[in-house]
SEBASE-147207 format. One line per 8 residues: number of its first residue (from 1); their letters; for each residue x, y, z of C-alpha. Coordinates in Angstrom, 2 decimals, always signed. Layout:
NUM> A> X/Y/Z; ...
This chain:
1> MVLFGCRN> +7.25/-46.51/-3.06; +5.01/-45.56/-6.48; +2.61/-43.87/-4.24; +5.35/-41.74/-2.58; +7.34/-41.09/-5.89; +4.14/-39.34/-7.33; +3.56/-37.41/-3.75; +6.99/-36.21/-4.15
9> SEPNVKSN> +7.06/-35.18/-7.78; +4.08/-32.59/-6.89; +4.61/-29.00/-7.51; +4.12/-26.75/-4.66; +1.46/-24.62/-5.93; +2.28/-21.80/-2.93; +3.99/-18.59/-4.22; +5.75/-16.67/-1.61
17> ITVSLHPH> +5.30/-13.36/-0.85; +6.85/-10.81/+1.46; +5.53/-7.95/+4.02; +6.65/-5.91/+6.32; +4.22/-6.39/+9.17; +2.18/-8.87/+10.29; -0.98/-6.75/+9.58; -0.30/-7.08/+6.01
25> KYLVDKIS> +0.38/-10.87/+5.83; -3.19/-10.48/+7.77; -4.72/-9.05/+4.76; -2.77/-11.31/+2.29; -4.35/-13.94/+3.83; -7.93/-13.04/+4.26; -7.88/-11.75/+0.70; -6.05/-14.71/-0.79
33> GNLFDVEV> -7.50/-17.52/+1.40; -4.24/-18.23/+2.58; -3.14/-19.38/-0.94; +0.32/-18.05/-0.21; +3.32/-18.80/+1.76; +3.97/-15.02/+3.63; +7.24/-14.26/+4.79; +7.08/-11.17/+7.19
41> LVPPGADH> +10.06/-9.21/+7.55; +9.33/-7.79/+11.21; +9.18/-10.25/+13.81; +6.94/-10.80/+16.83; +8.56/-8.10/+19.81; +11.08/-6.39/+17.49; +10.69/-2.39/+16.62; +8.81/-2.24/+13.36
49> ETYDPTPA> +10.60/+1.23/+13.26; +14.46/+0.52/+13.80; +14.49/-3.18/+12.26; +17.10/-4.72/+9.78; +16.63/-7.48/+8.13; +18.70/-10.82/+8.32; +20.65/-11.88/+5.39; +18.25/-15.13/+5.37
57> QFARISSS> +15.17/-12.80/+5.30; +17.11/-10.74/+2.14; +17.29/-14.56/+0.19; +13.89/-15.31/+1.09; +12.75/-11.62/-0.62; +14.38/-12.87/-3.67; +11.84/-15.67/-4.19; +9.01/-13.57/-3.47
65> SLYFANGH> +6.14/-13.20/-6.38; +5.27/-9.98/-4.08; +6.71/-7.46/-1.72; +3.87/-5.55/+0.17; +5.70/-2.39/+1.93; +3.90/-0.57/+4.49; +5.21/+2.49/+3.23; +7.21/+5.51/+5.14
73> LSFEEAWL> +8.43/+3.07/+7.90; +12.11/+4.00/+8.52; +13.54/+0.73/+7.74; +11.71/+0.09/+4.48; +13.27/+3.78/+3.19; +16.84/+2.33/+4.55; +16.14/-1.18/+2.93; +14.13/-0.95/-0.08
81> PNIRSNNP> +16.97/+0.92/-2.71; +18.95/-2.84/-1.82; +16.14/-4.69/-2.46; +14.96/-3.16/-5.89; +18.58/-3.20/-6.96; +19.28/-6.90/-6.04; +15.66/-7.98/-7.50; +14.72/-6.23/-10.25
89> LLKIVDLS> +11.96/-8.47/-11.41; +10.10/-8.16/-7.97; +6.93/-6.28/-7.88; +7.12/-3.88/-4.98; +3.87/-2.40/-3.91; +3.58/+0.44/-1.32; +0.60/+0.09/+0.57; +0.18/+3.41/+1.48
97> EGIELIEG> -0.69/+4.94/-1.99; -4.18/+6.53/-2.05; -4.39/+7.13/+1.77; -4.14/+10.61/+3.06; -1.39/+10.79/+4.71; -0.91/+12.89/+7.77; +2.22/+14.85/+7.92; +4.14/+15.52/+11.18
105> DGHMHGDH> +7.84/+16.63/+12.17; +9.96/+13.93/+11.27; +11.91/+12.05/+14.38; +14.85/+9.58/+15.16; +14.82/+5.61/+15.94; +18.30/+5.14/+16.67; +20.34/+5.41/+13.15; +16.80/+5.77/+11.37
113> HHATADPH> +14.69/+8.73/+10.57; +10.80/+8.88/+9.94; +10.08/+10.99/+6.58; +7.44/+13.58/+7.14; +4.24/+11.52/+6.75; +3.62/+9.63/+9.81; +3.36/+5.88/+8.74; +1.21/+4.08/+11.49
121> FWLSASGI> -1.97/+4.33/+8.93; -2.35/+0.92/+9.27; -3.67/+1.44/+12.75; -6.91/+2.92/+11.73; -10.01/+1.61/+9.86; -9.85/+4.00/+7.02; -6.10/+3.45/+6.65; -6.44/-0.43/+6.80
129> KVMATNVY> -9.49/-0.47/+4.00; -7.19/+1.64/+1.18; -4.22/-0.92/+2.04; -6.66/-3.81/+1.71; -7.63/-2.26/-1.61; -4.34/-2.13/-2.44; -3.27/-5.72/-1.50; -6.68/-7.05/-3.41
137> RALCTSFP> -5.61/-5.28/-6.65; -1.97/-6.58/-6.41; -3.00/-9.89/-6.10; -5.43/-9.93/-9.16; -3.06/-8.44/-11.45; -0.51/-10.85/-10.55; -2.25/-13.95/-10.38; -5.59/-13.38/-12.58
145> ENEAGFTA> -6.47/-16.88/-12.82; -7.57/-16.41/-8.94; -9.37/-13.16/-9.02; -12.78/-14.71/-8.53; -11.81/-16.23/-5.09; -9.79/-12.74/-4.26; -13.09/-10.67/-4.87; -15.22/-13.02/-2.95
153> NYKMLNQS> -12.79/-12.81/+0.03; -12.13/-9.30/-0.21; -15.68/-8.18/-0.24; -16.06/-10.55/+3.09; -13.20/-8.70/+4.52; -14.47/-5.30/+3.47; -17.62/-5.83/+5.43; -15.62/-7.27/+8.64
161> LDSLNLAI> -14.02/-3.92/+8.33; -16.72/-2.03/+7.98; -18.93/-3.56/+10.89; -15.78/-3.33/+13.08; -15.29/+0.54/+12.10; -19.03/+0.94/+13.05; -18.85/-0.66/+16.32; -15.66/+1.28/+17.36
169> TNKLLPYE> -17.49/+4.68/+16.33; -20.23/+4.08/+18.40; -18.41/+3.04/+21.20; -16.38/+5.99/+20.95; -18.89/+8.85/+19.89; -19.36/+10.16/+23.81; -16.13/+10.96/+24.31; -15.65/+12.68/+20.79
177> GQSFMIFH> -13.14/+15.67/+21.30; -11.49/+13.70/+24.95; -7.88/+12.63/+24.76; -6.05/+9.74/+25.50; -2.04/+9.11/+26.18; +0.20/+7.42/+24.48; +4.11/+6.97/+24.48; +4.95/+6.70/+20.87
185> PALTYFAA> +2.51/+8.74/+18.99; +1.32/+5.15/+16.67; -2.78/+6.39/+16.78; -2.75/+9.36/+15.23; -5.10/+8.07/+12.50; -6.75/+6.32/+14.78; -7.73/+9.40/+16.62; -8.13/+11.47/+13.41
193> DYNMHQVA> -11.18/+8.79/+12.38; -12.79/+9.33/+15.75; -12.34/+12.72/+16.44; -10.15/+12.37/+19.52; -6.67/+13.43/+20.61; -3.50/+11.36/+21.08; -1.44/+13.09/+24.01; +2.17/+11.55/+22.85
201> IEVDGKAP> +5.03/+11.29/+25.66; +7.52/+10.66/+23.16; +8.97/+13.81/+21.34; +11.04/+13.90/+18.32; +11.60/+9.71/+19.12; +12.91/+10.62/+22.49; +11.88/+10.13/+25.51; +10.67/+13.32/+27.40
209> SLKGLQKF> +13.33/+14.78/+30.04; +12.20/+15.56/+33.65; +10.64/+18.61/+33.27; +8.60/+16.85/+30.23; +7.47/+14.06/+32.61; +6.24/+16.87/+34.52; +4.20/+18.53/+31.71; +2.86/+14.83/+30.73
217> IDIAKQEN> +1.65/+14.46/+34.39; +0.19/+17.50/+34.66; -1.78/+16.73/+31.35; -3.01/+13.36/+32.60; -4.55/+15.00/+35.66; -5.95/+18.03/+34.01; -7.38/+15.76/+31.12; -8.56/+13.11/+34.05
225> IKVVLIQA> -6.38/+10.37/+32.09; -6.89/+6.97/+33.81; -4.47/+5.14/+31.06; -1.59/+5.04/+29.74; -0.76/+3.19/+26.48; +2.55/+1.73/+25.67; +3.72/-0.47/+22.78; +5.09/-3.62/+23.47
233> QYDKENAI> +8.30/-2.88/+21.50; +9.23/+0.08/+23.91; +10.68/+0.44/+27.59; +7.49/+1.12/+29.98; +9.66/+3.35/+32.77; +8.18/+6.87/+31.65; +4.91/+5.66/+31.14; +4.77/+4.02/+34.38
241> NIAKEANA> +5.94/+6.88/+36.04; +3.40/+9.51/+34.66; +0.32/+7.14/+35.35; +2.14/+6.33/+38.74; +1.58/+9.94/+39.51; -1.73/+10.95/+37.70; -3.45/+7.71/+39.47; -3.54/+6.16/+35.98
249> KVVSFDPV> -2.92/+2.60/+35.03; -0.33/+1.74/+32.34; -1.74/-0.70/+29.46; +0.37/-2.32/+26.52; -0.61/-3.40/+23.32; +1.03/-4.42/+20.40; +0.66/-2.17/+16.78; +1.97/-4.84/+14.92
257> AYDWIKNM> -0.14/-7.82/+16.27; -1.24/-10.49/+13.53; -5.32/-10.24/+14.08; -6.10/-6.62/+13.05; -9.68/-6.66/+13.78; -9.01/-8.16/+17.22; -6.66/-5.75/+18.50; -8.10/-2.69/+17.29
265> SEISDVIA> -11.35/-3.67/+18.71; -9.26/-4.55/+22.05; -7.44/-0.83/+21.87; -10.59/+0.91/+21.59; -12.27/-0.80/+24.34; -9.12/+0.15/+26.52; -9.41/+4.05/+25.56; -13.17/+3.64/+25.87
273> SSLKQ> -12.86/+2.44/+29.37; -10.40/+4.85/+30.33; -12.67/+7.55/+29.79; -15.68/+6.45/+31.19; -16.52/+8.88/+34.44
């Protein structure tokens, strides 16, 4: 009974942190050494463009020490003012700070609208390194007693990110300037990193018309595109129709998968294999 009482009296040493996406949790876990309980707002399988946090999630945000926002995501733009007003002491970190944003035409997703900046910078080696630095600095500022551990973990993560970037660079070097096709334009920054061209089927957040489909079928045939990438959160029908007519195949991927390094390695493998003659 005495031992049981002692265990119950121990304080919970883990602080709560909230992030928007699973790749953000990956960064926090790697840099902190799993020191924190990390709440991810967008659950697996949900659309990160249009997600509406639940009342329970809003309640958990109020008990968080930090909130890491991706920046420029439509659902964040819709809900961050509310989160700030209801949690004035919560430190909100914009992970897009310092990233060289790629501008594009805004496009609709249900009731939400993208700002002009493309928000998918976490799907690139250059973007994720800046985001990792932002996570590291925020953790050191908020929890200075753990800075030595954060610094060691941050250096190891950077080495892993650099190694992956070098591997992808070597893998895609023979295909510089070539095109790959994707339904939603989520790999804009990835394409820029490796000097490739992303052909996005979705136009202004909408599926193409019948005439538009024919245009993408023609592009796929002309550029010998053999794979059409589709995010797991989107309907595959239009991608399947284009792939069928172009004698290509549809490959699904998850842009918000937790294991960032594994996910990006697999995406680059798919693109490289699709471009081999």
